[in-house]
ZAPA-893950 format. One record per residue: x, y, z of N, C-alpha, C in turn; residue in one letter. Coordinates in steps of 0.2 Angstrom, whole numbers, plus 5000, padded with zeros to 4 digits. Layout:
% ZAPA-893950
XYZXYZXYZA ...
END
This chain:
% ZAPA-893950
495649305006495349314999495949344995X 495749344988496249354984496149404980X 496449464979496249524976496749524970X 496649544965497049544961497149514955X 497549514950497849474945498449454945X 498549384945499249354947499749394941X 500349424942500849444939500549514935X 499949544938499749604937500149664942X 499849724940499949794943499249804946X 499249794954498649814956498849884961X 498349934958498349984960497950004966X 498050034973497550064979497650134978X 496950164976497050244977496650264982X 497050274988496750284993497050334998X 496850375004497050415008497650385012X 498250415011498650405014498950435022X 498550485023498650525028498250495035X 498650465038498150425044498250355045X 497650315048497550255049496950235045X 496950245039496350215036496450155034X 495850115036495850025031496150025023X 495850055021496250045013497050045013X 497250095016497950115017498250055019X 498150035026498349975030498349905026X 497749905023497649845021498149835014X 498149875008498449885004499349875005X 499649915011500149905013500449845016X 499849795020499949725022500049685016X 499449675011499549645006500149645002X 500449705001501049724998501549685000X 501749685006502149655010502249585009X 501549555010501549495008501549445002X 501549494996501449464988502149454987X 502249414982502849374980503049434974X 503749434973503949484969503649504963X 503249444959503049444954502349474953X 502149484959501349524960501649594962X 501249634959501549714960500849734964X 500949774971500449834973500649894975X 500449924972500549994973500150044976X 500250084982499750144984499750204981X 499250234979499350304977498950334981X 499150404982498850434988498350494983X 497750494986497250544985497450624987X 497950624990498250684994498750724989X 498950684983499350714978498950734975X 499150794970498750834967498650784961X 497950804957497550764952498050744946X 498450794943498950784939499450754939X 499650744946500150704949500050624950X 499350614951499050564952498950524946X 498650554941498550544933499150524930X 499750564931500450544929500650484931X 500650464937500950404942500350344939X 499650354938499550294936499550284928X 499550334924499850334917500450274917X 500950304920501550264920501450194923X 501150184928500950124931500550074928X 500050104924499550054919499550004925X 498950014930498749944933498249914930X 498349844932497949794929497249794933X 497249804940496649804943496749864948X 496249904949496249974952495849974959X 495949984965495250004968495450064972X 494850094975494750154979494050184981X 494050234981493350274985493150294980X 492350274978491750284973492150374970X 492250414975492150484973492850494971X 493450464970494050454966493850424961X 493550364960493550344954493150374948X 492650404953492250464947492650514944X 493250544948493650594946494050564942X 494450504942494850484937494350444932X 493750444931493450424925493450494922X 493150544924493250604921493950614916X 494450614921495150614918495250564912X 495050514912494950454906494550494901X 493950514902493550524897493950604894X 494150644897494550694895495050684891X 495450614892496050604888496650614892X 496650634898497350644902497550574905X 497050544907497250464909496950424904X 497550374903497550324898497850244902X 497250224905497450174908496750124906X 496850054906496350004904496349944911X 496149954915496149904921495649844918X 495849784919495249734919494749724924X 494949764930494449764936494449844939X 493949864941493949934947493549914952X 493749904958493449894964493449974968X 492749974970492650034976492450024981X 492550044986492250044992492550094997X 492350105004492450155009492050205008X 491550215005491050265005490350225002X 489850265003489150255000489150254993X 488950194990489050194981488250224980X 
END
């Protein structure tokens, strides 16, 4: 299964504390990707201001994460603190 956009910047916004499927999958994909396809993991354990700053700097093309976190980030976008424009947002790991 292929996830993401070729040549794009893919962001996995997930828990990095422990053995979570989202984190281990993102790391496995990151290690297998050619150098022109980027995958970066962003920790939900980071303070929200840090997460927003890092996402603004990275400018993900595709972003995936937990619905709760995506909701919080959508509020940050509405408030003008988050300024990203991914072509796709994938949610999983919680009941939608």
